[in-house]
HTML snippet that shows the backbone in 3Dmol.js (N, CA, C, O; Angstrom):
<script src="https://3Dmol.org/build/3Dmol-min.js"></script>
<div id="view" style="width:600px;height:400px;position:relative"></div>
<script>
const pdb = `
ATOM      1  N   MET A   1       0.844  -1.170   0.000  1.00  0.00           N
ATOM      2  CA  MET A   1       0.000   0.000   0.000  1.00  0.00           C
ATOM      3  C   MET A   1       0.891   1.236   0.000  1.00  0.00           C
ATOM      4  O   MET A   1       1.854   1.300   0.764  1.00  0.00           O
ATOM      5  N   PRO A   2       0.583   2.224  -0.852  1.00  0.00           N
ATOM      6  CA  PRO A   2       1.428   3.415  -0.910  1.00  0.00           C
ATOM      7  C   PRO A   2       1.313   4.252   0.359  1.00  0.00           C
ATOM      8  O   PRO A   2       0.281   4.241   1.030  1.00  0.00           O
ATOM      9  N   SER A   3       2.370   4.971   0.678  1.00  0.00           N
ATOM     10  CA  SER A   3       2.339   5.807   1.878  1.00  0.00           C
ATOM     11  C   SER A   3       1.584   7.099   1.599  1.00  0.00           C
ATOM     12  O   SER A   3       1.469   7.529   0.451  1.00  0.00           O
ATOM     13  N   LYS A   4       1.073   7.711   2.662  1.00  0.00           N
ATOM     14  CA  LYS A   4       0.331   8.954   2.489  1.00  0.00           C
ATOM     15  C   LYS A   4       1.286  10.102   2.173  1.00  0.00           C
ATOM     16  O   LYS A   4       2.428  10.104   2.632  1.00  0.00           O
ATOM     17  N   SER A   5       0.828  11.066   1.401  1.00  0.00           N
ATOM     18  CA  SER A   5       1.686  12.187   1.030  1.00  0.00           C
ATOM     19  C   SER A   5       1.514  13.334   2.018  1.00  0.00           C
ATOM     20  O   SER A   5       0.583  13.330   2.824  1.00  0.00           O
ATOM     21  N   LYS A   6       2.415  14.319   1.955  1.00  0.00           N
ATOM     22  CA  LYS A   6       2.350  15.459   2.860  1.00  0.00           C
ATOM     23  C   LYS A   6       1.072  16.266   2.648  1.00  0.00           C
ATOM     24  O   LYS A   6       0.469  16.737   3.613  1.00  0.00           O
ATOM     25  N   LYS A   7       0.660  16.425   1.410  1.00  0.00           N
ATOM     26  CA  LYS A   7      -0.479  17.269   1.095  1.00  0.00           C
ATOM     27  C   LYS A   7      -1.782  16.721   1.676  1.00  0.00           C
ATOM     28  O   LYS A   7      -2.605  17.490   2.171  1.00  0.00           O
ATOM     29  N   THR A   8      -1.974  15.427   1.622  1.00  0.00           N
ATOM     30  CA  THR A   8      -3.226  14.844   2.093  1.00  0.00           C
ATOM     31  C   THR A   8      -3.174  14.461   3.565  1.00  0.00           C
ATOM     32  O   THR A   8      -4.219  14.232   4.173  1.00  0.00           O
ATOM     33  N   LYS A   9      -2.011  14.388   4.139  1.00  0.00           N
ATOM     34  CA  LYS A   9      -1.801  14.052   5.550  1.00  0.00           C
ATOM     35  C   LYS A   9      -2.448  12.712   5.898  1.00  0.00           C
ATOM     36  O   LYS A   9      -2.311  11.753   5.138  1.00  0.00           O
ATOM     37  N   SER A  10      -3.151  12.627   7.033  1.00  0.00           N
ATOM     38  CA  SER A  10      -3.684  11.341   7.476  1.00  0.00           C
ATOM     39  C   SER A  10      -4.840  10.855   6.612  1.00  0.00           C
ATOM     40  O   SER A  10      -5.148   9.664   6.622  1.00  0.00           O
ATOM     41  N   ALA A  11      -5.491  11.751   5.861  1.00  0.00           N
ATOM     42  CA  ALA A  11      -6.611  11.355   5.002  1.00  0.00           C
ATOM     43  C   ALA A  11      -6.120  10.719   3.706  1.00  0.00           C
ATOM     44  O   ALA A  11      -6.937  10.299   2.887  1.00  0.00           O
ATOM     45  N   GLY A  12      -4.832  10.640   3.503  1.00  0.00           N
ATOM     46  CA  GLY A  12      -4.268  10.032   2.307  1.00  0.00           C
ATOM     47  C   GLY A  12      -4.621   8.565   2.174  1.00  0.00           C
ATOM     48  O   GLY A  12      -4.565   8.002   1.080  1.00  0.00           O
ATOM     49  N   ARG A  13      -4.982   7.947   3.280  1.00  0.00           N
ATOM     50  CA  ARG A  13      -5.338   6.525   3.240  1.00  0.00           C
ATOM     51  C   ARG A  13      -6.646   6.274   2.499  1.00  0.00           C
ATOM     52  O   ARG A  13      -6.934   5.138   2.126  1.00  0.00           O
ATOM     53  N   PHE A  14      -7.451   7.335   2.279  1.00  0.00           N
ATOM     54  CA  PHE A  14      -8.714   7.187   1.574  1.00  0.00           C
ATOM     55  C   PHE A  14      -8.604   7.396   0.075  1.00  0.00           C
ATOM     56  O   PHE A  14      -9.551   7.113  -0.658  1.00  0.00           O
ATOM     57  N   GLY A  15      -7.459   7.890  -0.396  1.00  0.00           N
ATOM     58  CA  GLY A  15      -7.284   8.123  -1.826  1.00  0.00           C
ATOM     59  C   GLY A  15      -8.226   9.196  -2.324  1.00  0.00           C
ATOM     60  O   GLY A  15      -8.350  10.250  -1.701  1.00  0.00           O
ATOM     61  N   ALA A  16      -8.896   8.942  -3.445  1.00  0.00           N
ATOM     62  CA  ALA A  16      -9.786   9.933  -4.046  1.00  0.00           C
ATOM     63  C   ALA A  16     -11.228   9.790  -3.578  1.00  0.00           C
ATOM     64  O   ALA A  16     -12.114  10.455  -4.115  1.00  0.00           O
ATOM     65  N   ARG A  17     -11.480   8.951  -2.605  1.00  0.00           N
ATOM     66  CA  ARG A  17     -12.852   8.701  -2.161  1.00  0.00           C
ATOM     67  C   ARG A  17     -13.343   9.741  -1.151  1.00  0.00           C
ATOM     68  O   ARG A  17     -12.533  10.403  -0.502  1.00  0.00           O
ATOM     69  N   TYR A  18     -14.642   9.887  -1.017  1.00  0.00           N
ATOM     70  CA  TYR A  18     -15.374  10.643   0.005  1.00  0.00           C
ATOM     71  C   TYR A  18     -15.369  12.157  -0.173  1.00  0.00           C
ATOM     72  O   TYR A  18     -16.106  12.826   0.551  1.00  0.00           O
ATOM     73  N   GLY A  19     -14.612  12.734  -1.061  1.00  0.00           N
ATOM     74  CA  GLY A  19     -14.634  14.174  -1.290  1.00  0.00           C
ATOM     75  C   GLY A  19     -13.600  14.921  -0.465  1.00  0.00           C
ATOM     76  O   GLY A  19     -13.225  14.495   0.627  1.00  0.00           O
ATOM     77  N   LYS A  20     -13.152  16.032  -1.006  1.00  0.00           N
ATOM     78  CA  LYS A  20     -12.080  16.807  -0.379  1.00  0.00           C
ATOM     79  C   LYS A  20     -12.500  17.427   0.951  1.00  0.00           C
ATOM     80  O   LYS A  20     -11.735  17.412   1.915  1.00  0.00           O
ATOM     81  N   ARG A  21     -13.712  17.969   1.000  1.00  0.00           N
ATOM     82  CA  ARG A  21     -14.158  18.658   2.206  1.00  0.00           C
ATOM     83  C   ARG A  21     -14.226  17.701   3.396  1.00  0.00           C
ATOM     84  O   ARG A  21     -13.804  18.053   4.498  1.00  0.00           O
ATOM     85  N   VAL A  22     -14.741  16.521   3.187  1.00  0.00           N
ATOM     86  CA  VAL A  22     -14.851  15.525   4.259  1.00  0.00           C
ATOM     87  C   VAL A  22     -13.464  15.108   4.740  1.00  0.00           C
ATOM     88  O   VAL A  22     -13.223  14.984   5.941  1.00  0.00           O
ATOM     89  N   ARG A  23     -12.550  14.893   3.784  1.00  0.00           N
ATOM     90  CA  ARG A  23     -11.187  14.484   4.152  1.00  0.00           C
ATOM     91  C   ARG A  23     -10.448  15.596   4.898  1.00  0.00           C
ATOM     92  O   ARG A  23      -9.671  15.314   5.810  1.00  0.00           O
ATOM     93  N   ASP A  24     -10.682  16.859   4.521  1.00  0.00           N
ATOM     94  CA  ASP A  24     -10.054  17.981   5.220  1.00  0.00           C
ATOM     95  C   ASP A  24     -10.554  18.091   6.658  1.00  0.00           C
ATOM     96  O   ASP A  24      -9.771  18.362   7.569  1.00  0.00           O
ATOM     97  N   LYS A  25     -11.853  17.882   6.865  1.00  0.00           N
ATOM     98  CA  LYS A  25     -12.417  17.919   8.221  1.00  0.00           C
ATOM     99  C   LYS A  25     -11.824  16.804   9.077  1.00  0.00           C
ATOM    100  O   LYS A  25     -11.516  17.004  10.252  1.00  0.00           O
ATOM    101  N   LEU A  26     -11.671  15.642   8.479  1.00  0.00           N
ATOM    102  CA  LEU A  26     -11.095  14.501   9.187  1.00  0.00           C
ATOM    103  C   LEU A  26      -9.664  14.802   9.624  1.00  0.00           C
ATOM    104  O   LEU A  26      -9.281  14.480  10.749  1.00  0.00           O
ATOM    105  N   VAL A  27      -8.881  15.407   8.758  1.00  0.00           N
ATOM    106  CA  VAL A  27      -7.490  15.746   9.085  1.00  0.00           C
ATOM    107  C   VAL A  27      -7.444  16.695  10.279  1.00  0.00           C
ATOM    108  O   VAL A  27      -6.612  16.523  11.170  1.00  0.00           O
ATOM    109  N   LYS A  28      -8.332  17.702  10.310  1.00  0.00           N
ATOM    110  CA  LYS A  28      -8.363  18.652  11.427  1.00  0.00           C
ATOM    111  C   LYS A  28      -8.652  17.946  12.749  1.00  0.00           C
ATOM    112  O   LYS A  28      -7.977  18.195  13.748  1.00  0.00           O
ATOM    113  N   VAL A  29      -9.646  17.072  12.756  1.00  0.00           N
ATOM    114  CA  VAL A  29     -10.016  16.357  13.977  1.00  0.00           C
ATOM    115  C   VAL A  29      -8.888  15.441  14.430  1.00  0.00           C
ATOM    116  O   VAL A  29      -8.562  15.403  15.616  1.00  0.00           O
ATOM    117  N   GLU A  30      -8.288  14.703  13.502  1.00  0.00           N
ATOM    118  CA  GLU A  30      -7.233  13.761  13.871  1.00  0.00           C
ATOM    119  C   GLU A  30      -5.980  14.466  14.374  1.00  0.00           C
ATOM    120  O   GLU A  30      -5.323  13.965  15.287  1.00  0.00           O
ATOM    121  N   GLU A  31      -5.634  15.611  13.803  1.00  0.00           N
ATOM    122  CA  GLU A  31      -4.476  16.351  14.294  1.00  0.00           C
ATOM    123  C   GLU A  31      -4.707  16.828  15.722  1.00  0.00           C
ATOM    124  O   GLU A  31      -3.805  16.772  16.559  1.00  0.00           O
ATOM    125  N   LYS A  32      -5.920  17.297  15.993  1.00  0.00           N
ATOM    126  CA  LYS A  32      -6.245  17.803  17.316  1.00  0.00           C
ATOM    127  C   LYS A  32      -6.296  16.681  18.359  1.00  0.00           C
ATOM    128  O   LYS A  32      -5.862  16.876  19.495  1.00  0.00           O
ATOM    129  N   GLN A  33      -6.819  15.515  17.985  1.00  0.00           N
ATOM    130  CA  GLN A  33      -6.964  14.427  18.954  1.00  0.00           C
ATOM    131  C   GLN A  33      -5.633  13.764  19.281  1.00  0.00           C
ATOM    132  O   GLN A  33      -5.500  13.172  20.352  1.00  0.00           O
ATOM    133  N   ARG A  34      -4.650  13.843  18.400  1.00  0.00           N
ATOM    134  CA  ARG A  34      -3.376  13.161  18.644  1.00  0.00           C
ATOM    135  C   ARG A  34      -2.362  14.008  19.396  1.00  0.00           C
ATOM    136  O   ARG A  34      -1.315  13.502  19.800  1.00  0.00           O
ATOM    137  N   LYS A  35      -2.658  15.298  19.593  1.00  0.00           N
ATOM    138  CA  LYS A  35      -1.764  16.154  20.368  1.00  0.00           C
ATOM    139  C   LYS A  35      -1.955  15.865  21.845  1.00  0.00           C
ATOM    140  O   LYS A  35      -3.024  15.428  22.271  1.00  0.00           O
ATOM    141  N   LYS A  36      -0.900  16.116  22.630  1.00  0.00           N
ATOM    142  CA  LYS A  36      -1.048  16.002  24.074  1.00  0.00           C
ATOM    143  C   LYS A  36      -1.853  17.193  24.564  1.00  0.00           C
ATOM    144  O   LYS A  36      -1.644  18.319  24.112  1.00  0.00           O
ATOM    145  N   GLN A  37      -2.769  16.945  25.482  1.00  0.00           N
ATOM    146  CA  GLN A  37      -3.683  17.976  25.950  1.00  0.00           C
ATOM    147  C   GLN A  37      -3.431  18.287  27.427  1.00  0.00           C
ATOM    148  O   GLN A  37      -2.684  17.570  28.094  1.00  0.00           O
ATOM    149  N   THR A  38      -4.039  19.333  27.928  1.00  0.00           N
ATOM    150  CA  THR A  38      -3.864  19.762  29.308  1.00  0.00           C
ATOM    151  C   THR A  38      -4.735  18.926  30.247  1.00  0.00           C
ATOM    152  O   THR A  38      -5.926  18.729  30.007  1.00  0.00           O
ATOM    153  N   CYS A  39      -4.121  18.449  31.303  1.00  0.00           N
ATOM    154  CA  CYS A  39      -4.822  17.632  32.295  1.00  0.00           C
ATOM    155  C   CYS A  39      -5.714  18.513  33.169  1.00  0.00           C
ATOM    156  O   CYS A  39      -5.255  19.543  33.663  1.00  0.00           O
ATOM    157  N   PRO A  40      -6.984  18.133  33.373  1.00  0.00           N
ATOM    158  CA  PRO A  40      -7.866  18.918  34.237  1.00  0.00           C
ATOM    159  C   PRO A  40      -7.529  18.774  35.727  1.00  0.00           C
ATOM    160  O   PRO A  40      -8.000  19.570  36.539  1.00  0.00           O
ATOM    161  N   PHE A  41      -6.729  17.782  36.093  1.00  0.00           N
ATOM    162  CA  PHE A  41      -6.387  17.549  37.497  1.00  0.00           C
ATOM    163  C   PHE A  41      -5.091  18.251  37.903  1.00  0.00           C
ATOM    164  O   PHE A  41      -5.052  18.955  38.912  1.00  0.00           O
ATOM    165  N   CYS A  42      -4.019  18.055  37.104  1.00  0.00           N
ATOM    166  CA  CYS A  42      -2.722  18.636  37.471  1.00  0.00           C
ATOM    167  C   CYS A  42      -2.370  19.866  36.621  1.00  0.00           C
ATOM    168  O   CYS A  42      -1.340  20.496  36.858  1.00  0.00           O
ATOM    169  N   SER A  43      -3.194  20.209  35.656  1.00  0.00           N
ATOM    170  CA  SER A  43      -3.024  21.385  34.785  1.00  0.00           C
ATOM    171  C   SER A  43      -1.720  21.395  33.996  1.00  0.00           C
ATOM    172  O   SER A  43      -1.213  22.465  33.659  1.00  0.00           O
ATOM    173  N   LYS A  44      -1.174  20.226  33.700  1.00  0.00           N
ATOM    174  CA  LYS A  44       0.036  20.128  32.893  1.00  0.00           C
ATOM    175  C   LYS A  44      -0.285  19.408  31.589  1.00  0.00           C
ATOM    176  O   LYS A  44      -1.217  18.606  31.521  1.00  0.00           O
ATOM    177  N   VAL A  45       0.496  19.703  30.561  1.00  0.00           N
ATOM    178  CA  VAL A  45       0.297  19.064  29.261  1.00  0.00           C
ATOM    179  C   VAL A  45       0.851  17.653  29.329  1.00  0.00           C
ATOM    180  O   VAL A  45       2.036  17.468  29.604  1.00  0.00           O
ATOM    181  N   GLY A  46       0.024  16.670  29.085  1.00  0.00           N
ATOM    182  CA  GLY A  46       0.494  15.294  29.152  1.00  0.00           C
ATOM    183  C   GLY A  46      -0.608  14.269  28.981  1.00  0.00           C
ATOM    184  O   GLY A  46      -0.369  13.073  29.145  1.00  0.00           O
ATOM    185  N   VAL A  47      -1.808  14.715  28.654  1.00  0.00           N
ATOM    186  CA  VAL A  47      -2.936  13.794  28.520  1.00  0.00           C
ATOM    187  C   VAL A  47      -2.983  13.258  27.094  1.00  0.00           C
ATOM    188  O   VAL A  47      -2.962  14.021  26.129  1.00  0.00           O
ATOM    189  N   LYS A  48      -3.047  11.939  26.978  1.00  0.00           N
ATOM    190  CA  LYS A  48      -3.171  11.294  25.677  1.00  0.00           C
ATOM    191  C   LYS A  48      -4.457  10.498  25.620  1.00  0.00           C
ATOM    192  O   LYS A  48      -4.952  10.024  26.643  1.00  0.00           O
ATOM    193  N   ARG A  49      -4.992  10.354  24.431  1.00  0.00           N
ATOM    194  CA  ARG A  49      -6.227   9.614  24.207  1.00  0.00           C
ATOM    195  C   ARG A  49      -5.890   8.129  24.108  1.00  0.00           C
ATOM    196  O   ARG A  49      -5.036   7.738  23.313  1.00  0.00           O
ATOM    197  N   LEU A  50      -6.558   7.303  24.911  1.00  0.00           N
ATOM    198  CA  LEU A  50      -6.356   5.855  24.860  1.00  0.00           C
ATOM    199  C   LEU A  50      -7.335   5.213  23.883  1.00  0.00           C
ATOM    200  O   LEU A  50      -6.953   4.375  23.067  1.00  0.00           O
ATOM    201  N   SER A  51      -8.586   5.611  23.973  1.00  0.00           N
ATOM    202  CA  SER A  51      -9.629   5.139  23.062  1.00  0.00           C
ATOM    203  C   SER A  51     -10.751   6.168  23.092  1.00  0.00           C
ATOM    204  O   SER A  51     -10.588   7.245  23.666  1.00  0.00           O
ATOM    205  N   LYS A  52     -11.886   5.849  22.482  1.00  0.00           N
ATOM    206  CA  LYS A  52     -12.994   6.806  22.416  1.00  0.00           C
ATOM    207  C   LYS A  52     -13.397   7.275  23.806  1.00  0.00           C
ATOM    208  O   LYS A  52     -13.943   6.492  24.584  1.00  0.00           O
ATOM    209  N   GLY A  53     -13.141   8.525  24.130  1.00  0.00           N
ATOM    210  CA  GLY A  53     -13.575   9.104  25.391  1.00  0.00           C
ATOM    211  C   GLY A  53     -12.750   8.729  26.604  1.00  0.00           C
ATOM    212  O   GLY A  53     -13.067   9.171  27.708  1.00  0.00           O
ATOM    213  N   ILE A  54     -11.704   7.932  26.443  1.00  0.00           N
ATOM    214  CA  ILE A  54     -10.853   7.523  27.561  1.00  0.00           C
ATOM    215  C   ILE A  54      -9.510   8.238  27.429  1.00  0.00           C
ATOM    216  O   ILE A  54      -8.850   8.144  26.395  1.00  0.00           O
ATOM    217  N   TRP A  55      -9.112   8.950  28.478  1.00  0.00           N
ATOM    218  CA  TRP A  55      -7.886   9.744  28.472  1.00  0.00           C
ATOM    219  C   TRP A  55      -7.016   9.363  29.654  1.00  0.00           C
ATOM    220  O   TRP A  55      -7.523   8.935  30.691  1.00  0.00           O
ATOM    221  N   LYS A  56      -5.689   9.517  29.500  1.00  0.00           N
ATOM    222  CA  LYS A  56      -4.770   9.219  30.600  1.00  0.00           C
ATOM    223  C   LYS A  56      -3.674  10.268  30.642  1.00  0.00           C
ATOM    224  O   LYS A  56      -3.078  10.604  29.618  1.00  0.00           O
ATOM    225  N   CYS A  57      -3.416  10.781  31.837  1.00  0.00           N
ATOM    226  CA  CYS A  57      -2.364  11.771  32.033  1.00  0.00           C
ATOM    227  C   CYS A  57      -1.066  11.052  32.350  1.00  0.00           C
ATOM    228  O   CYS A  57      -1.020  10.208  33.244  1.00  0.00           O
ATOM    229  N   SER A  58      -0.013  11.385  31.621  1.00  0.00           N
ATOM    230  CA  SER A  58       1.278  10.733  31.850  1.00  0.00           C
ATOM    231  C   SER A  58       1.985  11.321  33.062  1.00  0.00           C
ATOM    232  O   SER A  58       2.914  10.706  33.586  1.00  0.00           O
ATOM    233  N   ARG A  59       1.568  12.495  33.520  1.00  0.00           N
ATOM    234  CA  ARG A  59       2.202  13.148  34.672  1.00  0.00           C
ATOM    235  C   ARG A  59       1.646  12.620  35.993  1.00  0.00           C
ATOM    236  O   ARG A  59       2.392  12.127  36.839  1.00  0.00           O
ATOM    237  N   CYS A  60       0.313  12.731  36.161  1.00  0.00           N
ATOM    238  CA  CYS A  60      -0.289  12.328  37.441  1.00  0.00           C
ATOM    239  C   CYS A  60      -0.887  10.924  37.390  1.00  0.00           C
ATOM    240  O   CYS A  60      -1.448  10.459  38.382  1.00  0.00           O
ATOM    241  N   GLU A  61      -0.775  10.238  36.239  1.00  0.00           N
ATOM    242  CA  GLU A  61      -1.232   8.850  36.066  1.00  0.00           C
ATOM    243  C   GLU A  61      -2.736   8.654  36.263  1.00  0.00           C
ATOM    244  O   GLU A  61      -3.175   7.533  36.518  1.00  0.00           O
ATOM    245  N   LYS A  62      -3.533   9.717  36.152  1.00  0.00           N
ATOM    246  CA  LYS A  62      -4.992   9.570  36.277  1.00  0.00           C
ATOM    247  C   LYS A  62      -5.575   9.148  34.941  1.00  0.00           C
ATOM    248  O   LYS A  62      -5.138   9.597  33.881  1.00  0.00           O
ATOM    249  N   LYS A  63      -6.564   8.283  35.014  1.00  0.00           N
ATOM    250  CA  LYS A  63      -7.300   7.835  33.838  1.00  0.00           C
ATOM    251  C   LYS A  63      -8.738   8.294  34.034  1.00  0.00           C
ATOM    252  O   LYS A  63      -9.335   8.065  35.086  1.00  0.00           O
ATOM    253  N   PHE A  64      -9.293   8.950  33.005  1.00  0.00           N
ATOM    254  CA  PHE A  64     -10.621   9.518  33.161  1.00  0.00           C
ATOM    255  C   PHE A  64     -11.345   9.566  31.826  1.00  0.00           C
ATOM    256  O   PHE A  64     -10.753   9.376  30.764  1.00  0.00           O
ATOM    257  N   ALA A  65     -12.646   9.827  31.911  1.00  0.00           N
ATOM    258  CA  ALA A  65     -13.476   9.947  30.717  1.00  0.00           C
ATOM    259  C   ALA A  65     -13.617  11.417  30.353  1.00  0.00           C
ATOM    260  O   ALA A  65     -13.659  12.283  31.226  1.00  0.00           O
ATOM    261  N   GLY A  66     -13.690  11.686  29.060  1.00  0.00           N
ATOM    262  CA  GLY A  66     -13.827  13.065  28.608  1.00  0.00           C
ATOM    263  C   GLY A  66     -14.438  13.084  27.228  1.00  0.00           C
ATOM    264  O   GLY A  66     -15.217  12.197  26.879  1.00  0.00           O
ATOM    265  N   GLY A  67     -14.095  14.081  26.442  1.00  0.00           N
ATOM    266  CA  GLY A  67     -14.621  14.190  25.087  1.00  0.00           C
ATOM    267  C   GLY A  67     -14.143  13.034  24.214  1.00  0.00           C
ATOM    268  O   GLY A  67     -13.108  12.425  24.485  1.00  0.00           O
ATOM    269  N   THR A  68     -14.888  12.746  23.190  1.00  0.00           N
ATOM    270  CA  THR A  68     -14.570  11.622  22.325  1.00  0.00           C
ATOM    271  C   THR A  68     -13.289  11.835  21.551  1.00  0.00           C
ATOM    272  O   THR A  68     -12.439  10.947  21.501  1.00  0.00           O
ATOM    273  N   TYR A  69     -13.139  13.017  20.940  1.00  0.00           N
ATOM    274  CA  TYR A  69     -11.980  13.267  20.082  1.00  0.00           C
ATOM    275  C   TYR A  69     -10.927  14.168  20.731  1.00  0.00           C
ATOM    276  O   TYR A  69      -9.731  13.976  20.507  1.00  0.00           O
ATOM    277  N   TYR A  70     -11.355  15.142  21.529  1.00  0.00           N
ATOM    278  CA  TYR A  70     -10.423  16.017  22.224  1.00  0.00           C
ATOM    279  C   TYR A  70     -11.103  16.570  23.474  1.00  0.00           C
ATOM    280  O   TYR A  70     -12.329  16.622  23.565  1.00  0.00           O
ATOM    281  N   LEU A  71     -10.272  16.982  24.434  1.00  0.00           N
ATOM    282  CA  LEU A  71     -10.800  17.488  25.690  1.00  0.00           C
ATOM    283  C   LEU A  71     -11.241  18.935  25.528  1.00  0.00           C
ATOM    284  O   LEU A  71     -10.525  19.746  24.939  1.00  0.00           O
ATOM    285  N   ASP A  72     -12.407  19.255  26.044  1.00  0.00           N
ATOM    286  CA  ASP A  72     -12.893  20.626  26.046  1.00  0.00           C
ATOM    287  C   ASP A  72     -12.338  21.349  27.264  1.00  0.00           C
ATOM    288  O   ASP A  72     -12.131  20.750  28.319  1.00  0.00           O
ATOM    289  N   LYS A  73     -12.104  22.628  27.102  1.00  0.00           N
ATOM    290  CA  LYS A  73     -11.536  23.388  28.223  1.00  0.00           C
ATOM    291  C   LYS A  73     -12.586  24.100  29.004  1.00  0.00           C
ATOM    292  O   LYS A  73     -12.273  24.784  29.979  1.00  0.00           O
TER     293      LYS A  73
END
`;
const viewer = $3Dmol.createViewer("view");
viewer.addModel(pdb, "pdb");
viewer.setStyle({}, {cartoon: {color: "spectrum"}});
viewer.zoomTo();
viewer.render();
</script>
């Protein structure tokens, strides 16, 4: 399978399917969900998404439920 290009980013896996607008929205959501986020308990950047709505802070080791794709402030 060919690798994704810089221009299409993570949506490159879909090729020419589903339309440009849908793929662009997907890229925005995926970039935001994969960044480390601020922990609501210790207020430090270190929270990673484990699965849908499950988050874990690497600093204070707390595991908690939150937003599906990214934490709201």
